[in-house]
C-alpha positions as CSV (number, residue, x, y, z in Angstrom):
1,M,-30.9,30.5,2.5
2,S,-28.2,31.0,5.1
3,T,-24.9,29.3,5.1
4,Q,-24.8,28.7,8.8
5,P,-24.9,25.2,10.3
6,R,-28.3,23.9,11.1
7,N,-27.6,22.6,14.5
8,K,-25.2,24.7,16.6
9,S,-25.3,22.4,19.6
10,R,-23.3,19.8,17.8
11,M,-19.6,20.2,18.1
12,S,-17.0,18.4,16.2
13,F,-14.5,16.8,18.5
14,K,-11.0,16.4,17.2
15,S,-9.3,13.3,18.5
16,Q,-6.8,14.4,21.1
17,P,-3.8,12.2,21.7
18,R,-4.2,10.2,24.8
19,E,-1.7,10.5,27.6
20,P,0.4,7.3,27.8
21,S,-0.6,5.1,30.7
22,R,1.7,3.9,33.4
23,N,3.0,0.4,33.3
24,W,1.0,-1.0,36.3
25,P,2.3,-4.6,36.0
26,A,5.9,-3.4,36.3
27,I,4.9,-1.2,39.3
28,V,3.2,-4.0,41.1
29,F,5.9,-6.6,40.3
30,G,8.7,-4.2,41.2
31,A,7.0,-3.4,44.6
32,A,6.5,-7.0,45.4
33,I,10.1,-7.9,44.6
34,M,11.3,-5.0,46.7
35,I,9.2,-6.1,49.7
36,I,10.4,-9.7,49.4
37,A,14.1,-8.5,49.2
38,I,13.8,-6.2,52.1
39,V,12.2,-8.9,54.2
40,G,15.1,-11.2,53.1
41,I,17.6,-8.6,54.3
42,F,16.1,-8.2,57.7
43,H,14.9,-11.8,58.2
44,P,17.3,-13.9,56.2
45,Q,16.2,-17.3,57.6
46,F,12.8,-19.0,57.3
47,S,11.9,-22.3,58.8
48,Y,8.9,-24.5,58.1
49,S,7.7,-27.9,59.4
50,V,7.8,-30.8,57.0
51,G,6.4,-33.7,59.1
52,H,5.3,-34.8,62.5
53,S,5.7,-38.2,64.1
54,Y,4.4,-39.3,67.4
55,S,5.9,-41.8,69.8
56,Q,4.7,-43.1,73.1
57,V,7.1,-44.0,75.8
58,G,5.2,-45.3,78.8
59,P,2.4,-42.9,79.7
60,E,4.1,-40.0,77.9
61,K,3.4,-39.1,74.3
62,I,6.3,-37.4,72.4
63,L,5.9,-35.4,69.3
64,F,8.8,-35.2,66.8
65,E,8.7,-32.4,64.3
66,T,10.9,-32.2,61.2
67,R,11.7,-28.6,60.2
68,R,13.4,-27.3,57.1
69,I,15.4,-24.1,57.2
70,F,15.6,-21.9,54.1
71,R,18.3,-19.2,54.1
72,I,18.4,-16.2,51.9
73,P,22.0,-14.9,51.5
74,L,22.6,-11.1,51.7
75,W,24.5,-11.1,48.5
76,C,21.2,-12.2,46.8
77,S,18.8,-9.9,48.6
78,I,20.5,-6.6,47.7
79,P,20.6,-7.1,43.9
80,I,17.0,-8.3,44.0
81,A,16.0,-5.1,45.9
82,T,17.8,-3.1,43.2
83,I,16.0,-4.9,40.4
84,G,12.7,-4.3,42.1
85,A,13.5,-0.6,42.6
86,A,14.4,-0.3,38.9
87,L,11.1,-2.0,37.8
88,L,9.2,0.3,40.1
89,L,10.8,3.4,38.8
90,S,10.5,2.3,35.1
91,G,6.8,1.6,35.7
92,T,6.2,5.1,37.0
93,R,7.7,6.8,34.0
94,K,5.3,7.8,31.3
95,A,6.0,6.1,28.0
C-alpha cells in the first residue's frame, strides 16, 4: 500500500484572517452630518409655512400665510462639520 492521500483534488484550506471591514454606518452618518453642516454654512436660514387663512374683502380674496424662520448659527455649523469629517475619516480607517 502506498502512503499517498487517496484524493489529491481535495485541498485543506487553512482559515485565513479576514481583513477588517470598514465602519459603514460611521461613514454614512459622518457624510450626512457634513452635508447638513455645509448647507447650514452657505444657507443659514430656512423658512417654512405653518398655516394659511383666507379672507374675503368685497370681491377680492386674500390669502394670509404664516411662516416660521429657522436660523442655523455659524458657530454651530462649523463644529458640526468638523465632527462629521472626524466620523467620516474614522469610518474609513481599517480597524
